[in-house]
CHARMM internal coordinates of N, CA and C (Angstrom, degrees):
IC EDIT
DIST 1 N 1 CA 1.4591
DIST 1 CA 1 C 1.5264
ANGL 1 N 1 CA 1 C 109.05
DIST 1 C 2 N 1.2951
ANGL 1 CA 1 C 2 N 115.42
DIHE 1 N 1 CA 1 C 2 N 135.31
DIST 2 N 2 CA 1.4613
ANGL 1 C 2 N 2 CA 121.33
DIHE 1 CA 1 C 2 N 2 CA 179.03
DIST 2 CA 2 C 1.5180
ANGL 2 N 2 CA 2 C 111.66
DIHE 1 C 2 N 2 CA 2 C -73.02
DIST 2 C 3 N 1.3097
ANGL 2 CA 2 C 3 N 115.28
DIHE 2 N 2 CA 2 C 3 N 147.99
DIST 3 N 3 CA 1.4625
ANGL 2 C 3 N 3 CA 120.71
DIHE 2 CA 2 C 3 N 3 CA 169.27
DIST 3 CA 3 C 1.5266
ANGL 3 N 3 CA 3 C 105.08
DIHE 2 C 3 N 3 CA 3 C -91.13
DIST 3 C 4 N 1.3248
ANGL 3 CA 3 C 4 N 115.71
DIHE 3 N 3 CA 3 C 4 N 86.68
DIST 4 N 4 CA 1.4618
ANGL 3 C 4 N 4 CA 121.42
DIHE 3 CA 3 C 4 N 4 CA -171.77
DIST 4 CA 4 C 1.5274
ANGL 4 N 4 CA 4 C 112.68
DIHE 3 C 4 N 4 CA 4 C -59.29
DIST 4 C 5 N 1.3383
ANGL 4 CA 4 C 5 N 120.35
DIHE 4 N 4 CA 4 C 5 N -47.35
DIST 5 N 5 CA 1.4718
ANGL 4 C 5 N 5 CA 118.31
DIHE 4 CA 4 C 5 N 5 CA 179.10
DIST 5 CA 5 C 1.5325
ANGL 5 N 5 CA 5 C 113.37
DIHE 4 C 5 N 5 CA 5 C -58.52
DIST 5 C 6 N 1.3265
ANGL 5 CA 5 C 6 N 116.87
DIHE 5 N 5 CA 5 C 6 N -39.42
DIST 6 N 6 CA 1.4671
ANGL 5 C 6 N 6 CA 119.99
DIHE 5 CA 5 C 6 N 6 CA 179.23
DIST 6 CA 6 C 1.5261
ANGL 6 N 6 CA 6 C 110.39
DIHE 5 C 6 N 6 CA 6 C -65.97
DIST 6 C 7 N 1.3126
ANGL 6 CA 6 C 7 N 116.26
DIHE 6 N 6 CA 6 C 7 N -44.02
DIST 7 N 7 CA 1.4570
ANGL 6 C 7 N 7 CA 121.04
DIHE 6 CA 6 C 7 N 7 CA 178.79
DIST 7 CA 7 C 1.5298
ANGL 7 N 7 CA 7 C 110.98
DIHE 6 C 7 N 7 CA 7 C -61.36
DIST 7 C 8 N 1.3288
ANGL 7 CA 7 C 8 N 116.47
DIHE 7 N 7 CA 7 C 8 N -43.41
DIST 8 N 8 CA 1.4656
ANGL 7 C 8 N 8 CA 120.57
DIHE 7 CA 7 C 8 N 8 CA 179.05
DIST 8 CA 8 C 1.5233
ANGL 8 N 8 CA 8 C 111.69
DIHE 7 C 8 N 8 CA 8 C -63.30
DIST 8 C 9 N 1.3142
ANGL 8 CA 8 C 9 N 116.91
DIHE 8 N 8 CA 8 C 9 N -40.42
DIST 9 N 9 CA 1.4650
ANGL 8 C 9 N 9 CA 119.21
DIHE 8 CA 8 C 9 N 9 CA -179.78
DIST 9 CA 9 C 1.5248
ANGL 9 N 9 CA 9 C 110.55
DIHE 8 C 9 N 9 CA 9 C -63.79
DIST 9 C 10 N 1.3193
ANGL 9 CA 9 C 10 N 117.24
DIHE 9 N 9 CA 9 C 10 N -36.32
DIST 10 N 10 CA 1.4611
ANGL 9 C 10 N 10 CA 120.59
DIHE 9 CA 9 C 10 N 10 CA 178.19
DIST 10 CA 10 C 1.5262
ANGL 10 N 10 CA 10 C 111.42
DIHE 9 C 10 N 10 CA 10 C -72.25
DIST 10 C 11 N 1.3276
ANGL 10 CA 10 C 11 N 116.62
DIHE 10 N 10 CA 10 C 11 N -45.80
DIST 11 N 11 CA 1.4642
ANGL 10 C 11 N 11 CA 120.87
DIHE 10 CA 10 C 11 N 11 CA -177.45
DIST 11 CA 11 C 1.5233
ANGL 11 N 11 CA 11 C 112.48
DIHE 10 C 11 N 11 CA 11 C -64.33
DIST 11 C 12 N 1.3280
ANGL 11 CA 11 C 12 N 116.29
DIHE 11 N 11 CA 11 C 12 N -39.71
DIST 12 N 12 CA 1.4614
ANGL 11 C 12 N 12 CA 120.87
DIHE 11 CA 11 C 12 N 12 CA -173.57
DIST 12 CA 12 C 1.5288
ANGL 12 N 12 CA 12 C 113.07
DIHE 11 C 12 N 12 CA 12 C -100.88
DIST 12 C 13 N 1.3182
ANGL 12 CA 12 C 13 N 116.73
DIHE 12 N 12 CA 12 C 13 N 7.01
DIST 13 N 13 CA 1.4740
ANGL 12 C 13 N 13 CA 122.56
DIHE 12 CA 12 C 13 N 13 CA 179.76
DIST 13 CA 13 C 1.5255
ANGL 13 N 13 CA 13 C 112.03
DIHE 12 C 13 N 13 CA 13 C 54.17
DIST 13 C 14 N 1.3241
ANGL 13 CA 13 C 14 N 115.23
DIHE 13 N 13 CA 13 C 14 N 50.64
DIST 14 N 14 CA 1.4617
ANGL 13 C 14 N 14 CA 122.17
DIHE 13 CA 13 C 14 N 14 CA 178.31
DIST 14 CA 14 C 1.5187
ANGL 14 N 14 CA 14 C 109.12
DIHE 13 C 14 N 14 CA 14 C -119.75
DIST 14 C 15 N 1.3197
ANGL 14 CA 14 C 15 N 115.83
DIHE 14 N 14 CA 14 C 15 N 159.07
DIST 15 N 15 CA 1.4583
ANGL 14 C 15 N 15 CA 120.80
DIHE 14 CA 14 C 15 N 15 CA 174.22
DIST 15 CA 15 C 1.5328
ANGL 15 N 15 CA 15 C 108.52
DIHE 14 C 15 N 15 CA 15 C -73.25
DIST 15 C 16 N 1.3290
ANGL 15 CA 15 C 16 N 118.16
DIHE 15 N 15 CA 15 C 16 N 143.49
DIST 16 N 16 CA 1.4647
ANGL 15 C 16 N 16 CA 119.90
DIHE 15 CA 15 C 16 N 16 CA 178.00
DIST 16 CA 16 C 1.5296
ANGL 16 N 16 CA 16 C 113.04
DIHE 15 C 16 N 16 CA 16 C -55.30
DIST 16 C 17 N 1.3355
ANGL 16 CA 16 C 17 N 117.43
DIHE 16 N 16 CA 16 C 17 N -35.81
DIST 17 N 17 CA 1.4659
ANGL 16 C 17 N 17 CA 119.61
DIHE 16 CA 16 C 17 N 17 CA 179.95
DIST 17 CA 17 C 1.5245
ANGL 17 N 17 CA 17 C 111.52
DIHE 16 C 17 N 17 CA 17 C -66.51
DIST 17 C 18 N 1.3513
ANGL 17 CA 17 C 18 N 117.38
DIHE 17 N 17 CA 17 C 18 N -32.30
DIST 18 N 18 CA 1.4602
ANGL 17 C 18 N 18 CA 120.72
DIHE 17 CA 17 C 18 N 18 CA 177.03
DIST 18 CA 18 C 1.5249
ANGL 18 N 18 CA 18 C 110.28
DIHE 17 C 18 N 18 CA 18 C -65.21
DIST 18 C 19 N 1.3134
ANGL 18 CA 18 C 19 N 116.08
DIHE 18 N 18 CA 18 C 19 N -45.66
DIST 19 N 19 CA 1.4593
ANGL 18 C 19 N 19 CA 121.18
DIHE 18 CA 18 C 19 N 19 CA -179.12
DIST 19 CA 19 C 1.5202
ANGL 19 N 19 CA 19 C 110.13
DIHE 18 C 19 N 19 CA 19 C -63.14
DIST 19 C 20 N 1.3172
ANGL 19 CA 19 C 20 N 116.53
DIHE 19 N 19 CA 19 C 20 N -48.59
DIST 20 N 20 CA 1.4601
ANGL 19 C 20 N 20 CA 120.99
DIHE 19 CA 19 C 20 N 20 CA -179.08
DIST 20 CA 20 C 1.5215
ANGL 20 N 20 CA 20 C 111.21
DIHE 19 C 20 N 20 CA 20 C -60.69
DIST 20 C 21 N 1.3211
ANGL 20 CA 20 C 21 N 117.07
DIHE 20 N 20 CA 20 C 21 N -45.48
DIST 21 N 21 CA 1.4655
ANGL 20 C 21 N 21 CA 121.02
DIHE 20 CA 20 C 21 N 21 CA -179.17
DIST 21 CA 21 C 1.5248
ANGL 21 N 21 CA 21 C 110.98
DIHE 20 C 21 N 21 CA 21 C -62.95
DIST 21 C 22 N 1.3224
ANGL 21 CA 21 C 22 N 117.38
DIHE 21 N 21 CA 21 C 22 N -44.72
DIST 22 N 22 CA 1.4639
ANGL 21 C 22 N 22 CA 120.75
DIHE 21 CA 21 C 22 N 22 CA -179.23
DIST 22 CA 22 C 1.5253
ANGL 22 N 22 CA 22 C 111.12
DIHE 21 C 22 N 22 CA 22 C -64.10
DIST 22 C 23 N 1.3276
ANGL 22 CA 22 C 23 N 117.04
DIHE 22 N 22 CA 22 C 23 N -42.03
DIST 23 N 23 CA 1.4631
ANGL 22 C 23 N 23 CA 119.99
DIHE 22 CA 22 C 23 N 23 CA 179.63
DIST 23 CA 23 C 1.5266
ANGL 23 N 23 CA 23 C 111.45
DIHE 22 C 23 N 23 CA 23 C -67.03
DIST 23 C 24 N 1.3210
ANGL 23 CA 23 C 24 N 117.52
DIHE 23 N 23 CA 23 C 24 N -36.65
DIST 24 N 24 CA 1.4665
ANGL 23 C 24 N 24 CA 120.69
DIHE 23 CA 23 C 24 N 24 CA 176.83
DIST 24 CA 24 C 1.5239
ANGL 24 N 24 CA 24 C 111.05
DIHE 23 C 24 N 24 CA 24 C -65.97
DIST 24 C 25 N 1.3262
ANGL 24 CA 24 C 25 N 116.82
DIHE 24 N 24 CA 24 C 25 N -42.39
DIST 25 N 25 CA 1.4637
ANGL 24 C 25 N 25 CA 120.31
DIHE 24 CA 24 C 25 N 25 CA 178.75
DIST 25 CA 25 C 1.5267
ANGL 25 N 25 CA 25 C 111.04
DIHE 24 C 25 N 25 CA 25 C -63.61
DIST 25 C 26 N 1.3178
ANGL 25 CA 25 C 26 N 116.16
DIHE 25 N 25 CA 25 C 26 N -38.82
DIST 26 N 26 CA 1.4665
ANGL 25 C 26 N 26 CA 119.60
DIHE 25 CA 25 C 26 N 26 CA 177.85
DIST 26 CA 26 C 1.5225
ANGL 26 N 26 CA 26 C 110.66
DIHE 25 C 26 N 26 CA 26 C -67.06
DIST 26 C 27 N 1.3184
ANGL 26 CA 26 C 27 N 117.10
DIHE 26 N 26 CA 26 C 27 N -41.86
DIST 27 N 27 CA 1.4637
ANGL 26 C 27 N 27 CA 120.98
DIHE 26 CA 26 C 27 N 27 CA 179.07
DIST 27 CA 27 C 1.5256
ANGL 27 N 27 CA 27 C 111.42
DIHE 26 C 27 N 27 CA 27 C -62.48
DIST 27 C 28 N 1.3338
ANGL 27 CA 27 C 28 N 115.98
DIHE 27 N 27 CA 27 C 28 N -29.12
DIST 28 N 28 CA 1.4654
ANGL 27 C 28 N 28 CA 120.90
DIHE 27 CA 27 C 28 N 28 CA 178.08
DIST 28 CA 28 C 1.5220
ANGL 28 N 28 CA 28 C 112.16
DIHE 27 C 28 N 28 CA 28 C -80.82
DIST 28 C 29 N 1.3292
ANGL 28 CA 28 C 29 N 117.14
DIHE 28 N 28 CA 28 C 29 N 1.35
DIST 29 N 29 CA 1.4585
ANGL 28 C 29 N 29 CA 120.51
DIHE 28 CA 28 C 29 N 29 CA 176.21
DIST 29 CA 29 C 1.5094
ANGL 29 N 29 CA 29 C 115.46
DIHE 28 C 29 N 29 CA 29 C 101.27
DIST 29 C 30 N 1.3221
ANGL 29 CA 29 C 30 N 117.41
DIHE 29 N 29 CA 29 C 30 N 6.87
DIST 30 N 30 CA 1.4606
ANGL 29 C 30 N 30 CA 120.02
DIHE 29 CA 29 C 30 N 30 CA 179.85
DIST 30 CA 30 C 1.5206
ANGL 30 N 30 CA 30 C 111.50
DIHE 29 C 30 N 30 CA 30 C -72.68
DIST 30 C 31 N 1.3176
ANGL 30 CA 30 C 31 N 115.88
DIHE 30 N 30 CA 30 C 31 N 139.54
DIST 31 N 31 CA 1.4576
ANGL 30 C 31 N 31 CA 120.75
DIHE 30 CA 30 C 31 N 31 CA 176.00
DIST 31 CA 31 C 1.5251
ANGL 31 N 31 CA 31 C 109.18
DIHE 30 C 31 N 31 CA 31 C -89.85
DIST 31 C 32 N 1.3151
ANGL 31 CA 31 C 32 N 115.70
DIHE 31 N 31 CA 31 C 32 N 163.88
DIST 32 N 32 CA 1.4622
ANGL 31 C 32 N 32 CA 119.86
DIHE 31 CA 31 C 32 N 32 CA -179.51
DIST 32 CA 32 C 1.5279
ANGL 32 N 32 CA 32 C 111.70
DIHE 31 C 32 N 32 CA 32 C -58.44
DIST 32 C 33 N 1.3392
ANGL 32 CA 32 C 33 N 119.09
DIHE 32 N 32 CA 32 C 33 N -49.54
DIST 33 N 33 CA 1.4745
ANGL 32 C 33 N 33 CA 117.91
DIHE 32 CA 32 C 33 N 33 CA 179.31
DIST 33 CA 33 C 1.5315
ANGL 33 N 33 CA 33 C 112.91
DIHE 32 C 33 N 33 CA 33 C -60.56
DIST 33 C 34 N 1.3307
ANGL 33 CA 33 C 34 N 116.99
DIHE 33 N 33 CA 33 C 34 N -40.17
DIST 34 N 34 CA 1.4639
ANGL 33 C 34 N 34 CA 120.66
DIHE 33 CA 33 C 34 N 34 CA 179.97
DIST 34 CA 34 C 1.5249
ANGL 34 N 34 CA 34 C 110.63
DIHE 33 C 34 N 34 CA 34 C -63.27
DIST 34 C 35 N 1.3195
ANGL 34 CA 34 C 35 N 116.72
DIHE 34 N 34 CA 34 C 35 N -48.40
DIST 35 N 35 CA 1.4660
ANGL 34 C 35 N 35 CA 120.69
DIHE 34 CA 34 C 35 N 35 CA -178.68
DIST 35 CA 35 C 1.5286
ANGL 35 N 35 CA 35 C 110.44
DIHE 34 C 35 N 35 CA 35 C -62.59
DIST 35 C 36 N 1.3408
ANGL 35 CA 35 C 36 N 116.50
DIHE 35 N 35 CA 35 C 36 N -44.00
DIST 36 N 36 CA 1.4675
ANGL 35 C 36 N 36 CA 120.39
DIHE 35 CA 35 C 36 N 36 CA -178.17
DIST 36 CA 36 C 1.5232
ANGL 36 N 36 CA 36 C 112.06
DIHE 35 C 36 N 36 CA 36 C -64.35
DIST 36 C 37 N 1.3164
ANGL 36 CA 36 C 37 N 116.86
DIHE 36 N 36 CA 36 C 37 N -35.74
DIST 37 N 37 CA 1.4706
ANGL 36 C 37 N 37 CA 119.49
DIHE 36 CA 36 C 37 N 37 CA -175.79
DIST 37 CA 37 C 1.5176
ANGL 37 N 37 CA 37 C 113.77
DIHE 36 C 37 N 37 CA 37 C -88.61
DIST 37 C 38 N 1.3286
ANGL 37 CA 37 C 38 N 116.81
DIHE 37 N 37 CA 37 C 38 N -42.56
DIST 38 N 38 CA 1.4620
ANGL 37 C 38 N 38 CA 119.87
DIHE 37 CA 37 C 38 N 38 CA -168.58
DIST 38 CA 38 C 1.5226
ANGL 38 N 38 CA 38 C 115.11
DIHE 37 C 38 N 38 CA 38 C -109.77
DIST 38 C 39 N 1.3177
ANGL 38 CA 38 C 39 N 117.70
DIHE 38 N 38 CA 38 C 39 N -4.93
DIST 39 N 39 CA 1.4657
ANGL 38 C 39 N 39 CA 120.33
DIHE 38 CA 38 C 39 N 39 CA 179.64
DIST 39 CA 39 C 1.5241
ANGL 39 N 39 CA 39 C 111.71
DIHE 38 C 39 N 39 CA 39 C -126.58
DIST 39 C 40 N 1.3186
ANGL 39 CA 39 C 40 N 116.21
DIHE 39 N 39 CA 39 C 40 N 30.89
DIST 40 N 40 CA 1.4699
ANGL 39 C 40 N 40 CA 120.65
DIHE 39 CA 39 C 40 N 40 CA -179.22
DIST 40 CA 40 C 1.5184
ANGL 40 N 40 CA 40 C 112.22
DIHE 39 C 40 N 40 CA 40 C -58.89
DIST 40 C 41 N 1.3321
ANGL 40 CA 40 C 41 N 116.42
DIHE 40 N 40 CA 40 C 41 N -35.28
DIST 41 N 41 CA 1.4666
ANGL 40 C 41 N 41 CA 119.31
DIHE 40 CA 40 C 41 N 41 CA -178.18
DIST 41 CA 41 C 1.5272
ANGL 41 N 41 CA 41 C 111.23
DIHE 40 C 41 N 41 CA 41 C -65.41
DIST 41 C 42 N 1.3168
ANGL 41 CA 41 C 42 N 117.35
DIHE 41 N 41 CA 41 C 42 N -29.71
DIST 42 N 42 CA 1.4669
ANGL 41 C 42 N 42 CA 120.18
DIHE 41 CA 41 C 42 N 42 CA -179.81
DIST 42 CA 42 C 1.5250
ANGL 42 N 42 CA 42 C 112.50
DIHE 41 C 42 N 42 CA 42 C -82.57
DIST 42 C 43 N 1.3328
ANGL 42 CA 42 C 43 N 116.33
DIHE 42 N 42 CA 42 C 43 N -31.00
DIST 43 N 43 CA 1.4637
ANGL 42 C 43 N 43 CA 119.62
DIHE 42 CA 42 C 43 N 43 CA -176.06
DIST 43 CA 43 C 1.5179
ANGL 43 N 43 CA 43 C 113.12
DIHE 42 C 43 N 43 CA 43 C -97.61
DIST 43 C 44 N 1.3122
ANGL 43 CA 43 C 44 N 117.74
DIHE 43 N 43 CA 43 C 44 N 3.84
DIST 44 N 44 CA 1.4578
ANGL 43 C 44 N 44 CA 119.69
DIHE 43 CA 43 C 44 N 44 CA -179.95
DIST 44 CA 44 C 1.5141
ANGL 44 N 44 CA 44 C 112.63
DIHE 43 C 44 N 44 CA 44 C 69.84
DIST 44 C 45 N 1.3264
ANGL 44 CA 44 C 45 N 116.26
DIHE 44 N 44 CA 44 C 45 N 39.52
DIST 45 N 45 CA 1.4733
ANGL 44 C 45 N 45 CA 122.42
DIHE 44 CA 44 C 45 N 45 CA 175.83
DIST 45 CA 45 C 1.5278
ANGL 45 N 45 CA 45 C 113.55
DIHE 44 C 45 N 45 CA 45 C 67.46
DIST 45 C 46 N 1.3250
ANGL 45 CA 45 C 46 N 118.30
DIHE 45 N 45 CA 45 C 46 N 30.39
DIST 46 N 46 CA 1.4635
ANGL 45 C 46 N 46 CA 120.23
DIHE 45 CA 45 C 46 N 46 CA 176.54
DIST 46 CA 46 C 1.5250
ANGL 46 N 46 CA 46 C 109.19
DIHE 45 C 46 N 46 CA 46 C -69.26
DIST 46 C 47 N 1.3432
ANGL 46 CA 46 C 47 N 115.71
DIHE 46 N 46 CA 46 C 47 N 139.04
DIST 47 N 47 CA 1.4593
ANGL 46 C 47 N 47 CA 119.24
DIHE 46 CA 46 C 47 N 47 CA 178.37
DIST 47 CA 47 C 1.5298
ANGL 47 N 47 CA 47 C 110.17
DIHE 46 C 47 N 47 CA 47 C -94.41
DIST 47 C 48 N 1.3394
ANGL 47 CA 47 C 48 N 115.80
DIHE 47 N 47 CA 47 C 48 N 178.35
DIST 48 N 48 CA 1.4639
ANGL 47 C 48 N 48 CA 120.54
DIHE 47 CA 47 C 48 N 48 CA -175.98
DIST 48 CA 48 C 1.5265
ANGL 48 N 48 CA 48 C 112.41
DIHE 47 C 48 N 48 CA 48 C -61.71
DIST 48 C 49 N 1.3096
ANGL 48 CA 48 C 49 N 117.58
DIHE 48 N 48 CA 48 C 49 N -37.76
DIST 49 N 49 CA 1.4648
ANGL 48 C 49 N 49 CA 121.05
DIHE 48 CA 48 C 49 N 49 CA -179.85
DIST 49 CA 49 C 1.5232
ANGL 49 N 49 CA 49 C 111.01
DIHE 48 C 49 N 49 CA 49 C -65.15
DIST 49 C 50 N 1.3187
ANGL 49 CA 49 C 50 N 116.96
DIHE 49 N 49 CA 49 C 50 N -44.29
DIST 50 N 50 CA 1.4646
ANGL 49 C 50 N 50 CA 120.59
DIHE 49 CA 49 C 50 N 50 CA 178.28
DIST 50 CA 50 C 1.5278
ANGL 50 N 50 CA 50 C 110.61
DIHE 49 C 50 N 50 CA 50 C -63.45
DIST 50 C 51 N 1.3191
ANGL 50 CA 50 C 51 N 116.47
DIHE 50 N 50 CA 50 C 51 N -42.58
DIST 51 N 51 CA 1.4639
ANGL 50 C 51 N 51 CA 119.99
DIHE 50 CA 50 C 51 N 51 CA 179.73
DIST 51 CA 51 C 1.5256
ANGL 51 N 51 CA 51 C 110.96
DIHE 50 C 51 N 51 CA 51 C -64.05
DIST 51 C 52 N 1.3230
ANGL 51 CA 51 C 52 N 116.90
DIHE 51 N 51 CA 51 C 52 N -43.68
DIST 52 N 52 CA 1.4650
ANGL 51 C 52 N 52 CA 120.24
DIHE 51 CA 51 C 52 N 52 CA 179.79
DIST 52 CA 52 C 1.5265
ANGL 52 N 52 CA 52 C 110.29
DIHE 51 C 52 N 52 CA 52 C -62.30
DIST 52 C 53 N 1.3318
ANGL 52 CA 52 C 53 N 117.30
DIHE 52 N 52 CA 52 C 53 N -44.33
DIST 53 N 53 CA 1.4659
ANGL 52 C 53 N 53 CA 120.79
DIHE 52 CA 52 C 53 N 53 CA 177.81
DIST 53 CA 53 C 1.5266
ANGL 53 N 53 CA 53 C 110.85
DIHE 52 C 53 N 53 CA 53 C -61.10
DIST 53 C 54 N 1.3156
ANGL 53 CA 53 C 54 N 116.35
DIHE 53 N 53 CA 53 C 54 N -43.31
DIST 54 N 54 CA 1.4607
ANGL 53 C 54 N 54 CA 121.44
DIHE 53 CA 53 C 54 N 54 CA 179.28
DIST 54 CA 54 C 1.5250
ANGL 54 N 54 CA 54 C 110.97
DIHE 53 C 54 N 54 CA 54 C -61.16
DIST 54 C 55 N 1.3230
ANGL 54 CA 54 C 55 N 116.91
DIHE 54 N 54 CA 54 C 55 N -49.88
DIST 55 N 55 CA 1.4611
ANGL 54 C 55 N 55 CA 120.68
DIHE 54 CA 54 C 55 N 55 CA -176.72
DIST 55 CA 55 C 1.5258
ANGL 55 N 55 CA 55 C 111.99
DIHE 54 C 55 N 55 CA 55 C -67.99
DIST 55 C 56 N 1.3324
ANGL 55 CA 55 C 56 N 117.40
DIHE 55 N 55 CA 55 C 56 N -38.38
DIST 56 N 56 CA 1.4642
ANGL 55 C 56 N 56 CA 120.24
DIHE 55 CA 55 C 56 N 56 CA 177.54
DIST 56 CA 56 C 1.5245
ANGL 56 N 56 CA 56 C 110.72
DIHE 55 C 56 N 56 CA 56 C -63.35
DIST 56 C 57 N 1.3162
ANGL 56 CA 56 C 57 N 116.38
DIHE 56 N 56 CA 56 C 57 N -44.86
DIST 57 N 57 CA 1.4695
ANGL 56 C 57 N 57 CA 120.65
DIHE 56 CA 56 C 57 N 57 CA 179.94
DIST 57 CA 57 C 1.5273
ANGL 57 N 57 CA 57 C 110.78
DIHE 56 C 57 N 57 CA 57 C -67.22
DIST 57 C 58 N 1.3394
ANGL 57 CA 57 C 58 N 116.74
DIHE 57 N 57 CA 57 C 58 N -39.50
DIST 58 N 58 CA 1.4586
ANGL 57 C 58 N 58 CA 120.84
DIHE 57 CA 57 C 58 N 58 CA 177.72
DIST 58 CA 58 C 1.5263
ANGL 58 N 58 CA 58 C 110.44
DIHE 57 C 58 N 58 CA 58 C -60.51
DIST 58 C 59 N 1.3321
ANGL 58 CA 58 C 59 N 116.70
DIHE 58 N 58 CA 58 C 59 N -47.12
DIST 59 N 59 CA 1.4668
ANGL 58 C 59 N 59 CA 120.70
DIHE 58 CA 58 C 59 N 59 CA 179.36
DIST 59 CA 59 C 1.5214
ANGL 59 N 59 CA 59 C 111.08
DIHE 58 C 59 N 59 CA 59 C -59.88
DIST 59 C 60 N 1.3332
ANGL 59 CA 59 C 60 N 116.65
DIHE 59 N 59 CA 59 C 60 N -42.47
DIST 60 N 60 CA 1.4528
ANGL 59 C 60 N 60 CA 120.97
DIHE 59 CA 59 C 60 N 60 CA 179.48
DIST 60 CA 60 C 1.5298
ANGL 60 N 60 CA 60 C 111.23
DIHE 59 C 60 N 60 CA 60 C -62.30
DIST 60 C 61 N 1.3288
ANGL 60 CA 60 C 61 N 116.53
DIHE 60 N 60 CA 60 C 61 N -48.63
DIST 61 N 61 CA 1.4657
ANGL 60 C 61 N 61 CA 120.23
DIHE 60 CA 60 C 61 N 61 CA -178.33
DIST 61 CA 61 C 1.5226
ANGL 61 N 61 CA 61 C 111.85
DIHE 60 C 61 N 61 CA 61 C -65.77
DIST 61 C 62 N 1.3141
ANGL 61 CA 61 C 62 N 117.06
DIHE 61 N 61 CA 61 C 62 N -36.92
DIST 62 N 62 CA 1.4593
ANGL 61 C 62 N 62 CA 120.96
DIHE 61 CA 61 C 62 N 62 CA 178.19
DIST 62 CA 62 C 1.5275
ANGL 62 N 62 CA 62 C 110.48
DIHE 61 C 62 N 62 CA 62 C -65.20
DIST 62 C 63 N 1.3168
ANGL 62 CA 62 C 63 N 116.25
DIHE 62 N 62 CA 62 C 63 N -43.99
DIST 63 N 63 CA 1.4596
ANGL 62 C 63 N 63 CA 120.84
DIHE 62 CA 62 C 63 N 63 CA 178.09
DIST 63 CA 63 C 1.5262
ANGL 63 N 63 CA 63 C 110.90
DIHE 62 C 63 N 63 CA 63 C -64.10
DIST 63 C 64 N 1.3214
ANGL 63 CA 63 C 64 N 116.59
DIHE 63 N 63 CA 63 C 64 N -40.07
DIST 64 N 64 CA 1.4564
ANGL 63 C 64 N 64 CA 121.56
DIHE 63 CA 63 C 64 N 64 CA 178.34
DIST 64 CA 64 C 1.5309
ANGL 64 N 64 CA 64 C 111.02
DIHE 63 C 64 N 64 CA 64 C -61.92
DIST 64 C 65 N 1.3235
ANGL 64 CA 64 C 65 N 116.72
DIHE 64 N 64 CA 64 C 65 N -44.53
DIST 65 N 65 CA 1.4665
ANGL 64 C 65 N 65 CA 121.03
DIHE 64 CA 64 C 65 N 65 CA 178.16
DIST 65 CA 65 C 1.5277
ANGL 65 N 65 CA 65 C 111.32
DIHE 64 C 65 N 65 CA 65 C -62.80
DIST 65 C 66 N 1.3211
ANGL 65 CA 65 C 66 N 116.76
DIHE 65 N 65 CA 65 C 66 N -40.28
DIST 66 N 66 CA 1.4635
ANGL 65 C 66 N 66 CA 120.36
DIHE 65 CA 65 C 66 N 66 CA 179.06
DIST 66 CA 66 C 1.5254
ANGL 66 N 66 CA 66 C 110.79
DIHE 65 C 66 N 66 CA 66 C -64.67
DIST 66 C 67 N 1.3313
ANGL 66 CA 66 C 67 N 116.67
DIHE 66 N 66 CA 66 C 67 N -39.89
DIST 67 N 67 CA 1.4630
ANGL 66 C 67 N 67 CA 120.07
DIHE 66 CA 66 C 67 N 67 CA 177.78
DIST 67 CA 67 C 1.5214
ANGL 67 N 67 CA 67 C 110.98
DIHE 66 C 67 N 67 CA 67 C -65.46
DIST 67 C 68 N 1.3364
ANGL 67 CA 67 C 68 N 116.69
DIHE 67 N 67 CA 67 C 68 N -40.27
DIST 68 N 68 CA 1.4668
ANGL 67 C 68 N 68 CA 120.31
DIHE 67 CA 67 C 68 N 68 CA 177.96
DIST 68 CA 68 C 1.5187
ANGL 68 N 68 CA 68 C 110.74
DIHE 67 C 68 N 68 CA 68 C -60.65
DIST 68 C 69 N 1.3315
ANGL 68 CA 68 C 69 N 116.29
DIHE 68 N 68 CA 68 C 69 N -43.68
DIST 69 N 69 CA 1.4663
ANGL 68 C 69 N 69 CA 120.74
DIHE 68 CA 68 C 69 N 69 CA 179.86
DIST 69 CA 69 C 1.5251
ANGL 69 N 69 CA 69 C 110.89
DIHE 68 C 69 N 69 CA 69 C -62.83
DIST 69 C 70 N 1.3304
ANGL 69 CA 69 C 70 N 116.58
DIHE 69 N 69 CA 69 C 70 N -39.40
DIST 70 N 70 CA 1.4588
ANGL 69 C 70 N 70 CA 121.08
DIHE 69 CA 69 C 70 N 70 CA -179.43
DIST 70 CA 70 C 1.5226
ANGL 70 N 70 CA 70 C 110.77
DIHE 69 C 70 N 70 CA 70 C -66.32
DIST 70 C 71 N 1.3123
ANGL 70 CA 70 C 71 N 116.10
DIHE 70 N 70 CA 70 C 71 N -42.71
DIST 71 N 71 CA 1.4611
ANGL 70 C 71 N 71 CA 120.96
DIHE 70 CA 70 C 71 N 71 CA -177.28
DIST 71 CA 71 C 1.5222
ANGL 71 N 71 CA 71 C 111.33
DIHE 70 C 71 N 71 CA 71 C -70.82
DIST 71 C 72 N 1.3162
ANGL 71 CA 71 C 72 N 116.48
DIHE 71 N 71 CA 71 C 72 N -41.33
DIST 72 N 72 CA 1.4615
ANGL 71 C 72 N 72 CA 119.70
DIHE 71 CA 71 C 72 N 72 CA -177.71
DIST 72 CA 72 C 1.4936
ANGL 72 N 72 CA 72 C 108.99
DIHE 71 C 72 N 72 CA 72 C -83.80
END
COOR INIT
IC SEED 1 N 1 CA 1 C
IC BUILD
């Protein structure tokens, strides 16, 4: 199983804490505009573009892992 947050931090040149914080905020129901505007202190000043790239890549990798599990 991939360590998706670690992989994302390397791919997108972000700190692991930024990735973890952004993913937690999203899991709690935060939208990209809300997180970018009102939770900058938690995400290390990530903007909407960075958040969108992070979430899109996270969704892709998660789906890929699920497909791998199904096939294997």
